N, C-alpha and C positions, 0 to 999 in steps of 0.2 A: 355778346358778340355772336355766339353761335346762333342765337335766335334770329338776329338781324341778317345773318348770312345763310339762313336755312334754305333758301331757294337754290343756292349753289352747292349745297351739301347733300349727302345721301340721307339726311335727317327727314323725319316725317313731320312736315309743317302743320299737319292737322292733329297731332298727338293730343294736345290739350283738349280740343273739342271732343275727340274720340274718347278720352278718359272719362269725360262727364256723361257720355251717353252709352257706353258699353257695359256689359254685365261684368262685374268685378270677379266673378268666379270662373268665367270662361277665359281661355288663353287670349291674349291681346292679338289683334289682327291689324296688319298695316293698311293704311288708306290706299285708295286707288291711285292717287297722285304719286305716292312714293313707289308704288309698284311699277308705274310707268317710268319714273326716273331711273329705277334700278334696272329695268329691262332695256331702256334706250341709252342709258348713260349720258343723257343730255338734259339740260334745263329747258324750260319753256322758251327761253331766249336763244336756244341753240348752242349754248356753251357746254363744255364737258362738265359733268357733275364731279365734285371733288370730295376727298376725305378732308377733314379739318386740317390735319397735319400737312397734306399736300398743298392745300390752299395757302397756309402760312409759308410753306417753302416757296411757293410762287411769288408771294409778296416780298419775300426775303431777297429776291433777285433785283429789286429796284434799288438804285443807288444814286447818290449825288456826290460828285467828287470835285473838290476845288484844286485846280492844277496851276503850277508855275513852271516856267522854263528852268531846267537844271542849271544852266549857266547864268541865270539871273534870279537868285533866290529871293531877292527883295523887289523884284520887278512886278509887273501887273499879273493878276491872276485871272483865270477863267473857270467857269463851272461847266462840267459835263454831267448830264443826267441821262439815265436810261429811260426809254419810252415805255409807258405802261401799255400792256396788251389789253385786249378786250375784257378778259377775265379780271384783271387787276382794276381796270376802270370801273367795272360793274361792282366790285367790292367797295370802292370809294363811294359810289352812288348809294349803295345799300346802307353804308355806315354814315351817310350824309356828311361826308368829309369834302373839303375842297378837292377838286380833281387834282391828280398828281401833277399834270403839266401846267397847272395854274398857280402853283405854289410860288410865293415870293422868293427872289434870289437873295 
């Protein structure tokens, strides 16, 4: 999952390629793309770059609640869902999931 979400994280997406080409004796050096990400704190899409834990915290704010009227406990129910923000929608796209607002009720 971290690899799939690498473009949203402070992770170096070019690490595997760099490991194959760098000198194993010299200290590892970050790629130019991750240096830009760390300097600007933005992805190429313009979203804020996240730590993995803060990205999970953001996803944790999505909810789906089935509600009923208090005075009619056996009455009809309705569903209230939070709307996914741009970052959360991008996570679903990267994970190739059905978008949040297209889930069946």
